[in-house]
C-alpha positions as CSV (number, residue, x, y, z in Angstrom):
1,M,72.8,100.7,113.6
2,F,75.7,100.6,116.1
3,V,78.6,102.3,114.5
4,K,82.2,102.3,115.8
5,P,83.9,105.6,115.3
6,V,86.6,105.4,112.6
7,S,90.1,106.5,113.2
8,A,91.6,107.9,110.1
9,S,95.1,107.0,111.2
10,A,94.4,103.3,111.4
11,L,91.8,102.4,108.8
12,F,93.7,99.8,106.9
13,A,97.1,98.9,105.3
14,G,98.0,100.5,102.0
15,P,96.6,103.6,100.2
16,Y,93.1,102.5,99.6
17,A,90.4,99.8,100.1
18,L,87.1,98.8,98.5
19,A,83.8,99.3,100.4
20,T,80.1,99.2,99.9
21,L,78.5,102.4,101.3
22,S,75.3,104.3,101.3
23,A,74.3,107.9,102.0
24,P,71.2,108.5,104.3
25,D,68.2,107.1,102.5
26,G,70.3,106.4,99.4
27,P,71.2,103.2,97.6
28,E,74.3,101.2,98.2
29,F,77.2,101.9,96.0
30,P,80.8,100.7,95.5
31,A,83.4,103.1,96.9
32,L,87.1,103.6,97.0
33,V,88.1,104.6,100.5
34,T,91.4,106.3,101.0
35,A,93.7,105.8,104.0
36,D,92.7,109.3,105.2
37,A,89.0,108.4,105.3
38,Q,87.9,110.0,102.1
39,V,85.4,108.4,99.7
40,V,85.4,108.2,95.9
41,D,82.0,107.1,94.4
42,L,83.1,104.4,91.8
43,R,79.8,104.6,90.0
44,A,80.8,108.1,88.7
45,A,84.5,107.2,88.3
46,F,83.6,104.1,86.1
47,G,80.6,105.7,84.5
48,D,78.2,103.0,85.5
49,D,75.2,103.7,87.9
50,R,74.6,99.9,88.4
51,L,78.2,99.1,89.3
52,T,78.8,96.9,92.4
53,V,81.9,95.7,94.2
54,R,81.3,92.3,92.8
55,G,81.1,93.7,89.4
56,L,84.5,95.3,89.9
57,L,85.9,92.0,91.1
58,D,84.6,90.3,88.0
59,V,87.2,92.2,86.0
60,W,89.7,92.6,88.8
61,D,92.9,92.6,86.7
62,A,91.7,95.6,84.8
63,T,90.0,97.2,87.8
64,V,93.0,97.3,90.2
65,T,95.0,99.5,87.8
66,R,92.3,102.1,87.6
67,L,91.8,102.0,91.4
68,E,95.5,102.6,92.0
69,A,95.3,105.7,89.7
70,L,92.2,107.0,91.4
71,A,93.7,106.6,94.9
72,G,96.6,108.8,93.8
73,D,94.5,111.4,91.9
74,S,94.3,114.5,94.0
75,G,91.7,115.9,91.6
76,A,89.2,113.1,92.1
77,E,85.9,114.2,93.8
78,K,85.9,112.9,97.4
79,R,83.7,113.1,100.4
80,P,84.3,112.3,104.1
81,L,83.7,108.6,105.0
82,A,81.7,109.9,108.1
83,D,78.9,110.9,105.7
84,F,78.1,107.3,104.8
85,R,76.9,104.1,106.2
86,V,79.2,101.1,105.8
87,H,77.8,97.8,104.6
88,A,79.3,94.4,104.0
89,P,81.9,95.1,101.3
90,V,80.8,92.4,98.8
91,E,77.9,90.1,98.1
92,P,79.6,86.8,97.3
93,R,78.0,84.0,95.2
94,Q,79.7,81.4,97.4
95,V,81.1,81.3,101.0
96,F,83.7,78.6,101.8
97,Q,84.2,78.2,105.6
98,S,86.9,76.4,107.5
99,G,87.1,74.7,110.8
100,A,89.9,73.4,113.1
101,N,92.6,75.4,111.3
102,Y,94.5,77.0,114.3
103,R,97.1,74.8,115.9
104,Q,96.7,76.0,119.5
105,H,93.0,76.0,119.3
106,V,92.8,72.4,118.2
107,I,95.5,71.3,120.7
108,D,93.4,72.9,123.5
109,L,90.3,71.0,122.3
110,H,92.3,67.8,122.2
111,V,93.5,68.2,125.7
112,A,90.1,69.3,127.0
113,H,88.4,66.2,125.6
114,R,90.4,63.6,127.5
115,A,89.4,60.1,126.9
116,P,88.0,58.1,129.9
117,G,90.8,56.5,131.8
118,D,93.5,58.7,130.3
119,D,95.3,59.9,133.4
120,R,98.5,61.1,131.8
121,P,99.8,64.6,132.8
122,E,98.4,67.5,130.7
123,E,101.9,68.2,129.4
124,E,102.2,64.8,127.9
125,R,98.8,64.9,126.3
126,R,99.5,68.4,125.0
127,A,102.8,67.2,123.4
128,E,100.9,64.3,121.8
129,A,98.4,66.8,120.4
130,A,101.2,69.0,119.0
131,E,102.7,66.0,117.2
132,I,99.3,65.2,115.7
133,M,98.9,68.8,114.5
134,D,102.4,68.8,112.9
135,R,101.5,65.5,111.1
136,R,98.2,67.0,110.0
137,A,99.8,70.1,108.5
138,A,102.3,67.9,106.6
139,E,100.0,65.1,105.5
140,D,96.3,65.9,105.8
141,L,93.8,68.2,104.1
142,P,92.0,71.4,105.3
143,Y,88.4,71.0,106.6
144,V,86.2,73.2,104.4
145,F,82.4,73.4,104.2
146,I,79.8,75.8,102.6
147,G,78.1,78.8,104.1
148,L,75.3,80.9,102.8
149,P,75.6,84.5,101.5
150,S,72.3,85.3,103.2
151,A,74.0,85.0,106.6
152,I,76.2,88.0,105.8
153,T,75.6,91.4,107.4
154,G,77.5,94.7,107.8
155,P,80.5,95.3,110.1
156,Y,78.6,97.6,112.4
157,D,75.1,96.1,112.1
158,D,73.3,94.5,115.0
159,V,73.4,90.7,115.2
160,V,70.0,89.1,116.0
161,L,70.4,86.1,118.2
162,P,67.6,83.7,117.2
163,A,65.4,82.4,120.1
164,W,66.3,78.8,119.1
165,A,70.1,79.5,119.4
166,K,70.9,78.4,122.9
167,K,74.8,78.7,122.7
168,P,75.7,81.4,120.2
169,D,79.5,81.9,119.9
170,W,81.9,84.1,118.1
171,E,84.7,83.1,115.6
172,L,86.8,85.9,114.3
173,E,88.5,85.0,111.0
174,L,90.6,86.3,108.1
175,A,88.7,86.0,104.9
176,A,90.3,85.9,101.4
177,V,88.2,87.5,98.6
178,I,88.6,85.9,95.2
179,G,89.4,88.1,92.2
180,R,89.7,85.6,89.3
181,P,87.8,82.3,88.5
182,A,89.8,79.5,90.1
183,H,89.4,75.8,89.6
184,Q,92.0,73.2,90.5
185,V,94.8,75.7,91.1
186,S,98.0,74.8,92.8
187,V,99.1,76.0,96.2
188,E,102.0,77.9,94.4
189,E,99.6,79.9,92.2
190,A,96.6,80.2,94.6
191,L,97.3,83.7,95.8
192,E,97.3,85.0,92.3
193,Y,93.5,84.4,92.4
194,V,93.0,86.5,95.6
195,A,92.0,90.1,95.1
196,G,92.2,91.1,98.7
197,Y,91.3,90.4,102.3
198,T,88.6,91.3,104.8
199,I,87.3,90.4,108.3
200,A,84.6,87.9,109.0
201,N,83.0,86.9,112.3
202,D,81.6,83.4,111.7
203,L,79.1,83.1,114.5
204,T,78.1,79.5,115.5
205,D,75.3,78.1,117.7
206,R,77.2,75.4,119.5
207,A,74.0,73.7,120.6
208,T,73.0,72.8,117.1
209,V,76.4,71.9,115.6
210,F,75.7,68.2,116.1
211,R,72.5,66.4,115.3
212,R,71.3,64.7,118.4
213,D,68.4,63.0,116.6
214,M,70.8,61.5,114.0
215,P,74.3,61.4,115.6
216,Q,75.6,59.2,112.7
217,I,75.0,62.1,110.3
218,G,77.5,64.4,112.1
219,T,77.6,68.2,111.9
220,D,74.7,70.5,110.9
221,W,76.4,73.6,109.6
222,L,73.2,74.9,107.9
223,R,71.4,75.5,111.2
224,S,74.3,76.3,113.5
225,K,76.0,78.9,111.2
226,N,73.6,80.4,108.7
227,A,71.0,82.4,110.6
228,P,70.5,85.9,109.0
229,G,73.3,88.2,110.2
230,F,75.5,85.4,111.6
231,T,78.5,86.5,109.4
232,P,79.4,90.2,110.0
233,L,81.7,91.1,107.2
234,G,84.1,93.9,106.6
235,P,84.4,96.9,106.8
236,W,86.7,96.9,103.7
237,I,88.4,94.7,101.1
238,V,92.0,95.6,101.4
239,P,93.9,94.7,98.1
240,A,96.3,91.8,98.3
241,A,99.1,94.0,97.2
242,S,98.7,95.9,100.5
243,V,98.9,92.7,102.5
244,P,101.8,90.9,101.0
245,D,102.3,88.5,103.9
246,T,99.2,87.0,105.6
247,G,101.4,84.8,107.9
248,G,101.8,87.3,110.7
249,L,98.4,89.1,111.1
250,R,97.0,89.5,114.5
251,L,93.3,88.6,115.1
252,V,91.8,90.2,118.2
253,L,88.2,89.9,119.4
254,K,86.9,91.7,122.5
255,L,83.6,91.1,124.2
256,N,82.3,94.1,126.0
257,G,85.9,95.4,126.1
258,E,87.5,92.2,127.4
259,T,89.9,90.4,125.1
260,M,88.8,86.9,124.3
261,Q,90.7,86.0,121.1
262,D,94.3,87.3,120.5
263,E,96.3,85.2,118.1
264,S,98.5,85.4,115.0
265,T,97.8,83.8,111.7
266,E,101.2,82.2,112.1
267,D,99.3,79.6,114.2
268,M,97.3,78.5,111.1
269,I,97.7,74.8,110.3
270,F,96.9,75.5,106.6
271,D,97.8,78.9,105.3
272,V,95.7,81.0,102.9
273,A,97.3,79.6,99.7
274,R,96.6,76.0,100.8
275,M,93.0,76.9,101.8
276,V,92.2,78.5,98.4
277,S,93.9,75.8,96.5
278,Y,92.1,73.1,98.4
279,A,88.6,74.7,97.9
280,S,89.3,75.0,94.2
281,Q,90.0,71.3,93.8
282,S,86.3,70.5,94.1
283,A,84.6,73.8,93.4
284,R,85.0,76.6,90.9
285,L,85.7,79.7,92.9
286,L,84.2,82.9,91.4
287,P,85.1,86.6,91.8
288,G,83.7,88.0,95.0
289,D,83.6,84.6,96.7
290,L,84.9,84.3,100.3
291,V,87.3,81.8,101.7
292,L,87.2,82.0,105.5
293,T,90.4,80.6,107.0
294,G,89.3,79.4,110.5
295,S,89.2,81.0,114.0
296,P,91.9,80.9,116.7
297,A,91.6,79.8,120.3
298,G,89.4,81.9,122.6
299,N,85.9,81.1,121.5
300,G,83.0,81.4,124.0
301,M,83.0,77.6,124.7
302,H,86.6,77.9,125.9
303,W,85.7,80.7,128.3
304,G,82.3,79.2,129.4
305,R,80.6,82.4,128.3
306,L,78.4,82.5,125.3
307,L,76.8,85.5,123.6
308,R,73.9,87.3,125.2
309,D,71.5,90.2,124.5
310,G,73.3,93.5,124.7
311,D,76.8,92.0,124.2
312,V,79.2,94.1,122.0
313,M,81.9,92.4,119.9
314,D,84.9,94.3,118.6
315,G,86.9,92.4,116.1
316,S,90.1,93.5,114.3
317,V,92.7,92.0,112.0
318,T,96.1,93.7,111.4
319,G,95.9,96.0,108.4
320,L,92.2,95.2,107.7
321,G,90.5,97.6,110.1
322,A,87.9,96.8,112.7
323,Q,84.3,95.9,113.1
324,R,81.8,96.4,116.0
325,T,78.6,94.5,116.3
326,R,76.0,94.4,119.1
327,C,74.0,91.3,119.9
328,V,70.2,91.7,120.1
329,A,67.9,88.9,121.3
330,E,65.2,87.9,118.8
331,V,61.8,89.3,119.9
332,S,59.2,86.5,119.9
333,P,56.1,87.2,117.8
């Protein structure tokens, strides 16, 4: 395990967050983590040895009141966060992923993929792309597809790069965590169904996104995005009350210390409420489910530099903490 040291002064926004932790050689358990890096074991606090974070989210409306009281209880039994291993904060039933949701990113792609014979200046083509993005935001729908919970790993765990993945890439994202069953909810009420937010790095093998054997089929998200460990998640779920405005959060991803992604959620084409509402029109969202909201410009394909054995990714989102994962090449049998 490759663990990033935690700074108590910058863990997350608000007084507390939810986490899934374990002591050395012990089972995973749901925890309340305070802003000063102290841990309350929620199994003891709720009197349930089988409790999980998803179980808490199943009854979130009642849970959040008790968590707020625990966070402010100076008499609650606490231990230092440094004593524990941090896992992915929740095991979702469903993962909803999104593509092409950052304006600048999509404009860059539009300009880069110039049609043959289009000799217009880049400024003109960029202005055209910007108009298309504005029209899409006003008239079109988000692009959402399904990911697998088995791809999720912890925020400090190694990421194994499969031998077949020839172009593995990073995609840092803001993820909404559902706290109430949601089906066909409006944009105006969508955020009422969000318990909190966390960080996801939605890795993608660019070489297998499109099916070359059946080009008419289109994208193959199963293979390109769902290898075990391809979705580092966490470290925490920060309650929605501590992140009242998701429109100005900064997403930063560094590769071996060099900044590759640095963008604000202001650049989203479809905001969190529209993403949650859209996903709920077709599916029934369940407590603990994740709605990933897309990744900004600065992926490996943009830089011409994909992930390799030994690379270290540091990802952070304003108010949600930071994750660090090391890439390890799969060892052939």
